[in-house]
VEXLUMMI-254746 format. One record per residue (C-alpha): x negated, y negated, z; chain; residue in one letter. Coordinates in nm, 3 decimals. Layout:
BEGIN
@xx = X, yy = Y, zz = Z, doro = A, vose = a
...
END
This chain:
BEGIN
@xx = -1.664, yy = 1.832, zz = -3.166, doro = A, vose = x
@xx = -1.400, yy = 1.979, zz = -2.938, doro = A, vose = x
@xx = -1.644, yy = 1.996, zz = -2.645, doro = A, vose = x
@xx = -1.756, yy = 1.637, zz = -2.704, doro = A, vose = x
@xx = -1.394, yy = 1.515, zz = -2.706, doro = A, vose = x
@xx = -1.329, yy = 1.715, zz = -2.389, doro = A, vose = x
@xx = -1.627, yy = 1.552, zz = -2.214, doro = A, vose = x
@xx = -1.511, yy = 1.206, zz = -2.320, doro = A, vose = x
@xx = -1.159, yy = 1.279, zz = -2.197, doro = A, vose = x
@xx = -1.292, yy = 1.406, zz = -1.865, doro = A, vose = x
@xx = -1.492, yy = 1.087, zz = -1.816, doro = A, vose = x
@xx = -1.193, yy = 0.868, zz = -1.901, doro = A, vose = x
@xx = -0.961, yy = 1.057, zz = -1.667, doro = A, vose = x
@xx = -1.210, yy = 1.098, zz = -1.384, doro = A, vose = x
@xx = -1.183, yy = 0.930, zz = -1.047, doro = A, vose = x
@xx = -1.515, yy = 0.749, zz = -1.112, doro = A, vose = x
@xx = -1.357, yy = 0.524, zz = -1.375, doro = A, vose = x
@xx = -1.054, yy = 0.469, zz = -1.153, doro = A, vose = x
@xx = -1.282, yy = 0.376, zz = -0.865, doro = A, vose = x
@xx = -1.471, yy = 0.117, zz = -1.070, doro = A, vose = x
@xx = -1.151, yy = -0.035, zz = -1.205, doro = A, vose = x
@xx = -1.006, yy = -0.053, zz = -0.854, doro = A, vose = x
@xx = -1.324, yy = -0.227, zz = -0.738, doro = A, vose = x
@xx = -1.290, yy = -0.476, zz = -1.023, doro = A, vose = x
@xx = -0.927, yy = -0.540, zz = -0.926, doro = A, vose = x
@xx = -1.027, yy = -0.578, zz = -0.561, doro = A, vose = x
@xx = -1.294, yy = -0.831, zz = -0.658, doro = A, vose = x
@xx = -1.037, yy = -1.018, zz = -0.863, doro = A, vose = x
@xx = -0.802, yy = -1.021, zz = -0.565, doro = A, vose = x
@xx = -1.077, yy = -1.175, zz = -0.350, doro = A, vose = x
@xx = -1.127, yy = -1.449, zz = -0.610, doro = A, vose = x
@xx = -0.752, yy = -1.510, zz = -0.630, doro = A, vose = x
@xx = -0.740, yy = -1.549, zz = -0.252, doro = A, vose = x
@xx = -0.905, yy = -1.891, zz = -0.294, doro = A, vose = x
@xx = -0.603, yy = -2.013, zz = -0.492, doro = A, vose = x
@xx = -0.255, yy = -2.091, zz = -0.369, doro = A, vose = x
@xx = -0.038, yy = -1.787, zz = -0.298, doro = A, vose = x
@xx = 0.206, yy = -1.877, zz = -0.577, doro = A, vose = x
@xx = -0.073, yy = -1.916, zz = -0.833, doro = A, vose = x
@xx = -0.252, yy = -1.598, zz = -0.726, doro = A, vose = x
@xx = 0.071, yy = -1.400, zz = -0.750, doro = A, vose = x
@xx = 0.158, yy = -1.553, zz = -1.086, doro = A, vose = x
@xx = -0.176, yy = -1.453, zz = -1.240, doro = A, vose = x
@xx = -0.087, yy = -1.087, zz = -1.177, doro = A, vose = x
@xx = 0.293, yy = -1.105, zz = -1.206, doro = A, vose = x
@xx = 0.415, yy = -1.416, zz = -1.385, doro = A, vose = x
@xx = 0.792, yy = -1.471, zz = -1.403, doro = A, vose = x
@xx = 0.964, yy = -1.632, zz = -1.704, doro = A, vose = x
@xx = 1.030, yy = -1.942, zz = -1.492, doro = A, vose = x
@xx = 0.664, yy = -1.968, zz = -1.388, doro = A, vose = x
@xx = 0.556, yy = -1.940, zz = -1.750, doro = A, vose = x
@xx = 0.738, yy = -2.266, zz = -1.818, doro = A, vose = x
@xx = 0.675, yy = -2.454, zz = -1.494, doro = A, vose = x
@xx = 0.354, yy = -2.327, zz = -1.326, doro = A, vose = x
@xx = 0.115, yy = -2.616, zz = -1.260, doro = A, vose = x
@xx = -0.215, yy = -2.617, zz = -1.070, doro = A, vose = x
@xx = -0.381, yy = -2.926, zz = -0.931, doro = A, vose = x
@xx = -0.760, yy = -2.926, zz = -0.955, doro = A, vose = x
@xx = -1.019, yy = -3.206, zz = -0.945, doro = A, vose = x
@xx = -0.753, yy = -3.475, zz = -0.920, doro = A, vose = x
@xx = -0.561, yy = -3.359, zz = -1.228, doro = A, vose = x
@xx = -0.265, yy = -3.128, zz = -1.299, doro = A, vose = x
@xx = -0.293, yy = -2.842, zz = -1.545, doro = A, vose = x
@xx = -0.011, yy = -2.634, zz = -1.689, doro = A, vose = x
@xx = -0.129, yy = -2.270, zz = -1.665, doro = A, vose = x
@xx = 0.200, yy = -2.090, zz = -1.724, doro = A, vose = x
@xx = 0.092, yy = -1.933, zz = -2.053, doro = A, vose = x
@xx = -0.249, yy = -1.838, zz = -1.908, doro = A, vose = x
@xx = -0.074, yy = -1.664, zz = -1.617, doro = A, vose = x
@xx = 0.153, yy = -1.484, zz = -1.863, doro = A, vose = x
@xx = -0.147, yy = -1.356, zz = -2.063, doro = A, vose = x
@xx = -0.336, yy = -1.238, zz = -1.754, doro = A, vose = x
@xx = -0.019, yy = -1.067, zz = -1.632, doro = A, vose = x
@xx = 0.014, yy = -0.873, zz = -1.959, doro = A, vose = x
@xx = -0.355, yy = -0.771, zz = -1.949, doro = A, vose = x
@xx = -0.358, yy = -0.662, zz = -1.583, doro = A, vose = x
@xx = -0.034, yy = -0.468, zz = -1.608, doro = A, vose = x
@xx = -0.132, yy = -0.302, zz = -1.937, doro = A, vose = x
@xx = -0.462, yy = -0.184, zz = -1.788, doro = A, vose = x
@xx = -0.278, yy = -0.059, zz = -1.479, doro = A, vose = x
@xx = -0.028, yy = 0.129, zz = -1.698, doro = A, vose = x
@xx = -0.303, yy = 0.301, zz = -1.898, doro = A, vose = x
@xx = -0.502, yy = 0.384, zz = -1.586, doro = A, vose = x
@xx = -0.198, yy = 0.516, zz = -1.401, doro = A, vose = x
@xx = -0.096, yy = 0.731, zz = -1.697, doro = A, vose = x
@xx = -0.450, yy = 0.871, zz = -1.726, doro = A, vose = x
@xx = -0.457, yy = 0.956, zz = -1.356, doro = A, vose = x
@xx = -0.120, yy = 1.131, zz = -1.384, doro = A, vose = x
@xx = -0.245, yy = 1.341, zz = -1.679, doro = A, vose = x
@xx = -0.564, yy = 1.424, zz = -1.490, doro = A, vose = x
@xx = -0.356, yy = 1.528, zz = -1.189, doro = A, vose = x
@xx = -0.151, yy = 1.768, zz = -1.401, doro = A, vose = x
@xx = -0.472, yy = 1.914, zz = -1.546, doro = A, vose = x
@xx = -0.605, yy = 1.964, zz = -1.193, doro = A, vose = x
@xx = -0.291, yy = 2.162, zz = -1.104, doro = A, vose = x
@xx = -0.357, yy = 2.405, zz = -1.390, doro = A, vose = x
@xx = -0.715, yy = 2.438, zz = -1.264, doro = A, vose = x
@xx = -0.583, yy = 2.505, zz = -0.913, doro = A, vose = x
@xx = -0.767, yy = 2.202, zz = -0.774, doro = A, vose = x
@xx = -0.466, yy = 2.094, zz = -0.572, doro = A, vose = x
@xx = -0.653, yy = 1.842, zz = -0.358, doro = A, vose = x
@xx = -0.774, yy = 1.662, zz = -0.670, doro = A, vose = x
@xx = -0.424, yy = 1.681, zz = -0.817, doro = A, vose = x
@xx = -0.272, yy = 1.518, zz = -0.510, doro = A, vose = x
@xx = -0.529, yy = 1.236, zz = -0.509, doro = A, vose = x
@xx = -0.482, yy = 1.163, zz = -0.880, doro = A, vose = x
@xx = -0.102, yy = 1.177, zz = -0.865, doro = A, vose = x
@xx = -0.097, yy = 0.969, zz = -0.546, doro = A, vose = x
@xx = -0.301, yy = 0.693, zz = -0.712, doro = A, vose = x
@xx = -0.074, yy = 0.711, zz = -1.017, doro = A, vose = x
@xx = 0.236, yy = 0.673, zz = -0.796, doro = A, vose = x
@xx = 0.089, yy = 0.367, zz = -0.622, doro = A, vose = x
@xx = 0.017, yy = 0.203, zz = -0.957, doro = A, vose = x
@xx = 0.353, yy = 0.307, zz = -1.099, doro = A, vose = x
@xx = 0.540, yy = 0.165, zz = -0.800, doro = A, vose = x
@xx = 0.355, yy = -0.164, zz = -0.836, doro = A, vose = x
@xx = 0.446, yy = -0.177, zz = -1.206, doro = A, vose = x
@xx = 0.812, yy = -0.111, zz = -1.126, doro = A, vose = x
@xx = 0.805, yy = -0.402, zz = -0.883, doro = A, vose = x
@xx = 0.635, yy = -0.626, zz = -1.138, doro = A, vose = x
@xx = 0.898, yy = -0.537, zz = -1.397, doro = A, vose = x
@xx = 1.159, yy = -0.659, zz = -1.150, doro = A, vose = x
@xx = 0.958, yy = -0.983, zz = -1.115, doro = A, vose = x
@xx = 0.950, yy = -1.036, zz = -1.493, doro = A, vose = x
@xx = 1.321, yy = -0.965, zz = -1.530, doro = A, vose = x
@xx = 1.428, yy = -1.187, zz = -1.240, doro = A, vose = x
@xx = 1.686, yy = -1.456, zz = -1.309, doro = A, vose = x
@xx = 1.912, yy = -1.699, zz = -1.126, doro = A, vose = x
@xx = 2.177, yy = -1.427, zz = -1.115, doro = A, vose = x
@xx = 1.929, yy = -1.173, zz = -0.974, doro = A, vose = x
@xx = 1.633, yy = -1.350, zz = -0.804, doro = A, vose = x
@xx = 1.339, yy = -1.144, zz = -0.688, doro = A, vose = x
@xx = 1.267, yy = -1.341, zz = -0.372, doro = A, vose = x
@xx = 1.357, yy = -1.658, zz = -0.187, doro = A, vose = x
@xx = 1.440, yy = -1.820, zz = 0.147, doro = A, vose = x
@xx = 1.763, yy = -1.906, zz = 0.323, doro = A, vose = x
@xx = 1.805, yy = -2.159, zz = 0.606, doro = A, vose = x
@xx = 2.104, yy = -2.107, zz = 0.836, doro = A, vose = x
@xx = 2.245, yy = -2.239, zz = 1.162, doro = A, vose = x
@xx = 2.495, yy = -2.059, zz = 1.385, doro = A, vose = x
@xx = 2.833, yy = -2.014, zz = 1.218, doro = A, vose = x
@xx = 2.704, yy = -2.091, zz = 0.867, doro = A, vose = x
@xx = 2.725, yy = -1.863, zz = 0.562, doro = A, vose = x
@xx = 2.543, yy = -1.878, zz = 0.230, doro = A, vose = x
@xx = 2.435, yy = -1.672, zz = -0.072, doro = A, vose = x
@xx = 2.180, yy = -1.907, zz = -0.231, doro = A, vose = x
@xx = 1.803, yy = -1.860, zz = -0.223, doro = A, vose = x
@xx = 1.561, yy = -2.150, zz = -0.213, doro = A, vose = x
@xx = 1.188, yy = -2.199, zz = -0.262, doro = A, vose = x
@xx = 0.918, yy = -2.463, zz = -0.240, doro = A, vose = x
@xx = 0.744, yy = -2.611, zz = 0.065, doro = A, vose = x
@xx = 1.061, yy = -2.794, zz = 0.171, doro = A, vose = x
@xx = 1.306, yy = -2.525, zz = 0.052, doro = A, vose = x
@xx = 1.450, yy = -2.770, zz = -0.197, doro = A, vose = x
@xx = 1.405, yy = -2.561, zz = -0.513, doro = A, vose = x
@xx = 1.710, yy = -2.348, zz = -0.599, doro = A, vose = x
@xx = 1.605, yy = -2.001, zz = -0.717, doro = A, vose = x
@xx = 1.937, yy = -1.824, zz = -0.761, doro = A, vose = x
@xx = 2.226, yy = -1.654, zz = -0.587, doro = A, vose = x
@xx = 2.254, yy = -1.322, zz = -0.408, doro = A, vose = x
@xx = 2.517, yy = -1.061, zz = -0.497, doro = A, vose = x
@xx = 2.634, yy = -1.079, zz = -0.133, doro = A, vose = x
@xx = 2.689, yy = -1.341, zz = 0.138, doro = A, vose = x
@xx = 2.507, yy = -1.375, zz = 0.470, doro = A, vose = x
@xx = 2.684, yy = -1.514, zz = 0.777, doro = A, vose = x
@xx = 2.473, yy = -1.610, zz = 1.081, doro = A, vose = x
@xx = 2.654, yy = -1.502, zz = 1.398, doro = A, vose = x
@xx = 2.387, yy = -1.624, zz = 1.638, doro = A, vose = x
@xx = 2.019, yy = -1.706, zz = 1.648, doro = A, vose = x
@xx = 1.834, yy = -1.660, zz = 1.979, doro = A, vose = x
@xx = 1.478, yy = -1.723, zz = 2.094, doro = A, vose = x
@xx = 1.318, yy = -1.561, zz = 2.399, doro = A, vose = x
@xx = 1.018, yy = -1.723, zz = 2.568, doro = A, vose = x
@xx = 0.727, yy = -1.612, zz = 2.784, doro = A, vose = x
@xx = 0.668, yy = -1.769, zz = 3.124, doro = A, vose = x
@xx = 0.415, yy = -2.008, zz = 2.967, doro = A, vose = x
@xx = 0.675, yy = -2.140, zz = 2.725, doro = A, vose = x
@xx = 0.551, yy = -1.958, zz = 2.414, doro = A, vose = x
@xx = 0.820, yy = -1.778, zz = 2.207, doro = A, vose = x
@xx = 0.812, yy = -1.401, zz = 2.257, doro = A, vose = x
@xx = 1.090, yy = -1.297, zz = 2.020, doro = A, vose = x
@xx = 1.336, yy = -1.459, zz = 1.784, doro = A, vose = x
@xx = 1.637, yy = -1.273, zz = 1.655, doro = A, vose = x
@xx = 1.898, yy = -1.348, zz = 1.391, doro = A, vose = x
@xx = 2.224, yy = -1.158, zz = 1.422, doro = A, vose = x
@xx = 2.381, yy = -1.170, zz = 1.078, doro = A, vose = x
@xx = 2.689, yy = -1.027, zz = 0.910, doro = A, vose = x
@xx = 2.642, yy = -0.906, zz = 0.554, doro = A, vose = x
@xx = 2.951, yy = -0.955, zz = 0.336, doro = A, vose = x
@xx = 2.950, yy = -0.744, zz = 0.020, doro = A, vose = x
@xx = 3.238, yy = -0.725, zz = -0.221, doro = A, vose = x
@xx = 3.435, yy = -0.406, zz = -0.186, doro = A, vose = x
@xx = 3.259, yy = -0.306, zz = 0.140, doro = A, vose = x
@xx = 3.345, yy = -0.371, zz = 0.505, doro = A, vose = x
@xx = 3.138, yy = -0.639, zz = 0.684, doro = A, vose = x
@xx = 2.818, yy = -0.509, zz = 0.841, doro = A, vose = x
@xx = 2.635, yy = -0.671, zz = 1.135, doro = A, vose = x
@xx = 2.256, yy = -0.643, zz = 1.158, doro = A, vose = x
@xx = 1.985, yy = -0.780, zz = 1.388, doro = A, vose = x
@xx = 1.686, yy = -0.923, zz = 1.201, doro = A, vose = x
@xx = 1.360, yy = -0.957, zz = 1.393, doro = A, vose = x
@xx = 0.995, yy = -0.994, zz = 1.301, doro = A, vose = x
@xx = 0.877, yy = -0.657, zz = 1.157, doro = A, vose = x
@xx = 1.238, yy = -0.532, zz = 1.177, doro = A, vose = x
@xx = 1.410, yy = -0.630, zz = 0.852, doro = A, vose = x
@xx = 1.765, yy = -0.560, zz = 0.741, doro = A, vose = x
@xx = 1.851, yy = -0.414, zz = 0.401, doro = A, vose = x
@xx = 2.135, yy = -0.501, zz = 0.165, doro = A, vose = x
@xx = 2.197, yy = -0.450, zz = -0.206, doro = A, vose = x
@xx = 1.830, yy = -0.384, zz = -0.288, doro = A, vose = x
@xx = 1.698, yy = -0.675, zz = -0.077, doro = A, vose = x
@xx = 1.490, yy = -0.656, zz = 0.239, doro = A, vose = x
@xx = 1.584, yy = -0.939, zz = 0.475, doro = A, vose = x
@xx = 1.296, yy = -1.060, zz = 0.696, doro = A, vose = x
@xx = 1.286, yy = -1.300, zz = 0.989, doro = A, vose = x
@xx = 1.051, yy = -1.563, zz = 0.851, doro = A, vose = x
@xx = 1.063, yy = -1.867, zz = 1.076, doro = A, vose = x
@xx = 1.280, yy = -2.097, zz = 1.283, doro = A, vose = x
@xx = 1.291, yy = -2.458, zz = 1.398, doro = A, vose = x
@xx = 1.489, yy = -2.734, zz = 1.564, doro = A, vose = x
@xx = 1.661, yy = -3.030, zz = 1.402, doro = A, vose = x
@xx = 1.981, yy = -3.237, zz = 1.423, doro = A, vose = x
@xx = 2.307, yy = -3.208, zz = 1.233, doro = A, vose = x
@xx = 2.496, yy = -3.485, zz = 1.053, doro = A, vose = x
@xx = 2.631, yy = -3.609, zz = 1.387, doro = A, vose = x
@xx = 2.290, yy = -3.628, zz = 1.553, doro = A, vose = x
@xx = 2.344, yy = -3.320, zz = 1.768, doro = A, vose = x
@xx = 2.044, yy = -3.088, zz = 1.819, doro = A, vose = x
@xx = 2.064, yy = -2.756, zz = 1.636, doro = A, vose = x
@xx = 1.835, yy = -2.456, zz = 1.604, doro = A, vose = x
@xx = 1.800, yy = -2.303, zz = 1.260, doro = A, vose = x
@xx = 1.657, yy = -1.977, zz = 1.132, doro = A, vose = x
@xx = 1.474, yy = -1.911, zz = 0.806, doro = A, vose = x
@xx = 1.530, yy = -1.570, zz = 0.645, doro = A, vose = x
@xx = 1.324, yy = -1.433, zz = 0.358, doro = A, vose = x
@xx = 1.478, yy = -1.205, zz = 0.094, doro = A, vose = x
@xx = 1.257, yy = -0.974, zz = -0.115, doro = A, vose = x
@xx = 1.368, yy = -0.728, zz = -0.382, doro = A, vose = x
@xx = 1.104, yy = -0.465, zz = -0.468, doro = A, vose = x
@xx = 1.246, yy = -0.150, zz = -0.632, doro = A, vose = x
@xx = 0.901, yy = 0.010, zz = -0.654, doro = A, vose = x
@xx = 0.821, yy = -0.015, zz = -0.282, doro = A, vose = x
@xx = 0.923, yy = 0.340, zz = -0.193, doro = A, vose = x
@xx = 0.731, yy = 0.478, zz = -0.491, doro = A, vose = x
@xx = 0.421, yy = 0.306, zz = -0.350, doro = A, vose = x
@xx = 0.488, yy = 0.453, zz = -0.005, doro = A, vose = x
@xx = 0.528, yy = 0.801, zz = -0.157, doro = A, vose = x
@xx = 0.201, yy = 0.752, zz = -0.347, doro = A, vose = x
@xx = 0.011, yy = 0.667, zz = -0.029, doro = A, vose = x
@xx = 0.154, yy = 0.975, zz = 0.145, doro = A, vose = x
@xx = 0.053, yy = 1.202, zz = -0.146, doro = A, vose = x
@xx = -0.291, yy = 1.040, zz = -0.162, doro = A, vose = x
@xx = -0.345, yy = 1.092, zz = 0.212, doro = A, vose = x
@xx = -0.249, yy = 1.459, zz = 0.183, doro = A, vose = x
@xx = -0.496, yy = 1.499, zz = -0.103, doro = A, vose = x
@xx = -0.778, yy = 1.339, zz = 0.095, doro = A, vose = x
@xx = -0.707, yy = 1.561, zz = 0.396, doro = A, vose = x
@xx = -0.693, yy = 1.872, zz = 0.177, doro = A, vose = x
@xx = -1.024, yy = 1.776, zz = 0.015, doro = A, vose = x
@xx = -1.184, yy = 1.720, zz = 0.357, doro = A, vose = x
@xx = -1.072, yy = 2.063, zz = 0.478, doro = A, vose = x
@xx = -1.192, yy = 2.231, zz = 0.159, doro = A, vose = x
@xx = -1.525, yy = 2.046, zz = 0.174, doro = A, vose = x
@xx = -1.609, yy = 2.105, zz = 0.540, doro = A, vose = x
@xx = -1.470, yy = 2.457, zz = 0.585, doro = A, vose = x
@xx = -1.754, yy = 2.632, zz = 0.392, doro = A, vose = x
@xx = -2.012, yy = 2.441, zz = 0.599, doro = A, vose = x
@xx = -1.855, yy = 2.553, zz = 0.926, doro = A, vose = x
@xx = -1.802, yy = 2.903, zz = 0.789, doro = A, vose = x
@xx = -2.168, yy = 2.924, zz = 0.686, doro = A, vose = x
@xx = -2.283, yy = 2.803, zz = 1.027, doro = A, vose = x
@xx = -2.051, yy = 3.050, zz = 1.199, doro = A, vose = x
@xx = -2.178, yy = 3.333, zz = 0.980, doro = A, vose = x
@xx = -2.539, yy = 3.249, zz = 1.058, doro = A, vose = x
@xx = -2.464, yy = 3.231, zz = 1.430, doro = A, vose = x
@xx = -2.285, yy = 3.567, zz = 1.412, doro = A, vose = x
@xx = -2.581, yy = 3.728, zz = 1.233, doro = A, vose = x
@xx = -2.821, yy = 3.595, zz = 1.497, doro = A, vose = x
@xx = -2.595, yy = 3.729, zz = 1.769, doro = A, vose = x
@xx = -2.578, yy = 4.075, zz = 1.608, doro = A, vose = x
@xx = -2.954, yy = 4.082, zz = 1.557, doro = A, vose = x
@xx = -3.014, yy = 3.992, zz = 1.922, doro = A, vose = x
@xx = -2.770, yy = 4.263, zz = 2.031, doro = A, vose = x
@xx = -2.952, yy = 4.523, zz = 1.825, doro = A, vose = x
@xx = -3.285, yy = 4.412, zz = 1.967, doro = A, vose = x
@xx = -3.148, yy = 4.445, zz = 2.321, doro = A, vose = x
@xx = -3.031, yy = 4.800, zz = 2.249, doro = A, vose = x
@xx = -3.373, yy = 4.911, zz = 2.124, doro = A, vose = x
@xx = -3.570, yy = 4.706, zz = 2.376, doro = A, vose = x
@xx = -3.649, yy = 5.008, zz = 2.610, doro = A, vose = x
@xx = -3.773, yy = 5.212, zz = 2.314, doro = A, vose = x
@xx = -3.996, yy = 4.927, zz = 2.206, doro = A, vose = x
@xx = -4.141, yy = 4.906, zz = 2.558, doro = A, vose = x
@xx = -4.213, yy = 5.283, zz = 2.564, doro = A, vose = x
@xx = -4.384, yy = 5.271, zz = 2.226, doro = A, vose = x
@xx = -4.595, yy = 4.975, zz = 2.334, doro = A, vose = x
@xx = -4.697, yy = 5.144, zz = 2.659, doro = A, vose = x
@xx = -4.794, yy = 5.468, zz = 2.486, doro = A, vose = x
@xx = -4.994, yy = 5.279, zz = 2.233, doro = A, vose = x
@xx = -5.186, yy = 5.104, zz = 2.507, doro = A, vose = x
@xx = -5.258, yy = 5.437, zz = 2.685, doro = A, vose = x
@xx = -5.381, yy = 5.617, zz = 2.374, doro = A, vose = x
@xx = -5.588, yy = 5.331, zz = 2.248, doro = A, vose = x
@xx = -5.960, yy = 5.418, zz = 2.243, doro = A, vose = x
@xx = -6.171, yy = 5.183, zz = 2.447, doro = A, vose = x
@xx = -6.516, yy = 5.100, zz = 2.292, doro = A, vose = x
@xx = -6.716, yy = 5.115, zz = 2.619, doro = A, vose = x
@xx = -6.607, yy = 5.473, zz = 2.712, doro = A, vose = x
END
């Protein structure tokens, strides 16, 4: 009975099950890619606001799918929690067995899943006082702490615990007139802290109070007096599990490399050993080569010929 339970536990905690579940999740992600980004994200991480307001338009009709998204969110995250916990337990067992490469791969996968769950918990607990994400549109000299959403940025999502002041927005162009770089120089105003100036570029975000600030877009318009103005659009994302995910990928990579070294080293060692044995055998044959020639010559001389 004990052996049977051990075999069942090994199958549950093995990487084979994790691989199949990850493939199922990947297939689900491909299917979700055909939906709108908001709907696809809500089916895996529905917020309390989306549970009440999420609507999808299909075949000329509108359907309220907030509760469906909430149910799928609970199922996906529960499965991820169980799978991540099983991988962590399996990693600890691998440490006691001194299979450190396997331990690193299991624990790395568990960290990736755990970091994603931490981020999804932040999504579920988001509120108007602590939004998880949103956009902010600013022109030079303007300050704000409100986040907006929707295609036209007309849906108020909440307020930040700090204020952003846009010092200057600049756009650099190539010779052909295409934009090469756009940069927002902002000042972050946090209560109880001195003002801090940061440059926000594409792939170069700023960080403040748990939020990453990304350069999202820009455009040209006119103000209330009809004067042309250039505005910048900044995106704010709060993901407390991001660094746990990064750490998981690092640990997983180390485990894969360790496994590769452990797997290929015996092959190379075996080939080297065989080559060394052939080399030693050839050396011995070279040493005794003159003796072999003498023996062969004497044998030929003493051999009786049938016609004599």
